[in-house]
C-alpha positions in Angstrom: 10.4 23.1 101.8 9.3 22.8 98.2 8.4 26.4 98.2 11.9 27.5 99.1 13.9 29.3 96.4 17.6 29.3 96.3 19.5 32.3 95.1 22.6 31.9 92.9 24.8 33.0 95.8 23.5 30.1 97.9 24.3 27.5 95.2 27.7 25.9 95.6 29.9 25.9 92.4 30.4 22.3 91.6 32.9 23.0 88.9 36.5 23.5 89.8 38.2 26.5 88.3 40.3 25.9 85.3 44.0 26.4 85.9 46.6 26.8 83.3 48.8 23.7 82.9 52.3 24.2 84.1 54.8 24.8 81.3 57.1 21.9 80.9 60.3 22.3 79.0 61.4 19.0 77.5 63.9 18.4 74.9 62.5 17.1 71.6 62.8 13.4 71.4 65.2 12.2 68.7 64.3 9.0 66.9 66.5 6.1 67.6 68.7 4.9 64.9 67.1 2.3 62.6 68.7 -1.1 62.5 68.3 -2.6 58.9 68.1 -6.1 60.4 65.2 -5.1 62.6 63.4 -3.6 59.7 63.7 -6.8 57.7 62.6 -8.8 60.7 59.5 -6.6 61.0 58.7 -6.9 57.3 58.9 -10.6 57.5 56.6 -10.7 60.5 54.1 -8.4 58.7 54.2 -10.7 55.6 53.6 -13.7 57.8 50.7 -12.0 59.6 49.1 -11.0 56.3 49.3 -14.6 55.1 47.7 -15.8 58.3 45.0 -13.2 58.0 44.3 -14.3 54.4 44.1 -17.9 55.6 41.6 -16.9 58.3 39.5 -15.0 55.8 39.3 -18.0 53.5 38.5 -20.3 56.4 35.7 -18.0 57.5 34.3 -17.8 54.0 34.4 -21.6 53.8 32.6 -21.8 57.1 30.0 -19.4 55.9 29.7 -21.4 52.7 29.0 -24.6 54.7 26.1 -22.9 56.4 24.6 -21.7 53.1 22.7 -23.8 50.6 24.0 -24.3 47.1 21.4 -21.9 45.7 22.3 -19.2 48.3 26.0 -19.6 47.5 25.3 -19.3 43.8 23.2 -16.1 44.4 26.0 -14.6 46.5 28.7 -15.5 44.0 26.5 -14.0 41.2 26.0 -10.8 43.1 29.8 -10.5 43.7 30.5 -11.2 40.0 27.9 -8.6 39.0 29.5 -5.9 41.2 32.9 -6.7 39.8 31.5 -6.6 36.2 29.9 -3.2 36.9 33.2 -1.9 38.3 35.2 -3.1 35.3 32.6 -1.7 32.8 32.8 1.7 34.5 36.6 1.6 34.4 36.6 0.5 30.7 34.2 3.3 29.8 36.4 5.9 31.6 39.4 4.6 29.7 37.5 4.6 26.3 36.3 8.2 26.8 39.7 9.3 27.8 41.2 7.7 24.7 38.6 9.2 22.4 39.0 12.7 23.9 42.8 12.5 23.7 43.2 12.7 27.5 46.3 11.1 28.9 45.6 7.6 30.1 46.7 8.4 33.7 44.0 11.1 33.9 41.2 8.6 33.0 40.6 7.8 36.7 39.8 11.5 37.4 36.8 11.6 35.1 33.5 12.1 36.9 30.1 10.9 35.7 28.0 7.9 35.2 27.1 8.0 31.5 29.4 8.3 28.4 28.0 11.8 27.7 28.9 13.0 31.3 32.3 11.5 31.1 33.0 13.0 27.7 31.9 16.5 29.0 34.2 16.1 31.9 37.1 15.0 29.7 36.5 18.0 27.4 36.6 20.3 30.5 39.8 18.8 31.7 41.4 19.1 28.3 40.3 22.7 28.0 42.0 23.4 31.4 45.2 21.5 30.4 45.5 23.3 27.0 45.0 26.8 28.2 47.6 29.1 26.9 49.8 30.3 29.7 50.9 33.8 28.9 52.7 35.6 31.6 51.2 38.8 32.9 52.9 41.9 31.4 55.5 43.6 33.5 54.6 47.3 33.7 58.2 48.2 34.5 59.3 46.9 31.1 58.6 48.3 27.6 58.1 51.9 26.4 57.1 54.6 28.7 53.8 56.4 28.2 55.3 59.9 28.3 58.9 61.1 27.8 58.0 64.7 28.4 59.4 66.3 31.6 57.0 68.1 33.9 58.5 71.5 32.9 58.1 70.8 29.2 54.5 69.6 29.8 53.8 72.9 31.7 55.4 74.9 28.8 53.3 73.0 26.2 50.1 73.7 28.2 50.8 77.4 27.9 52.3 77.9 24.5 51.5 74.7 22.7 53.9 72.1 21.2 57.1 73.3 19.8 57.7 72.5 16.2 
């Protein structure tokens, strides 16, 4: 039995053939009119849920704090403060480089780089792009024509030369 070989014709096809889904014609669903009172009720419920979630976050942190020793809590708080300090220093450096380069303040967040030199180079690149002169491309249909000589006159001039 182990020596028997099955041919592809003998193997049953376990996969069902793919059929095209029947086309359904449904009318597009129009949104229901919005009730302003319902919107306000949902906003109030969302605000309440956000407040409850914040309470739960604080309770969970307090629970975790109770499990930690005083030294572990101090280490964790120091790490959080260090991360926040690094973030604020980076934001301050971006703002300072943008100010020094003359870049608008709202563009400071777009600066890329870790060091002051990298940020300054990026600010210069952005300023160069912002200050490019924007001359419109010339319209070839406007302006003087290259030749005002008719084809007949050009043929005459090729034989006899220019008329005086």
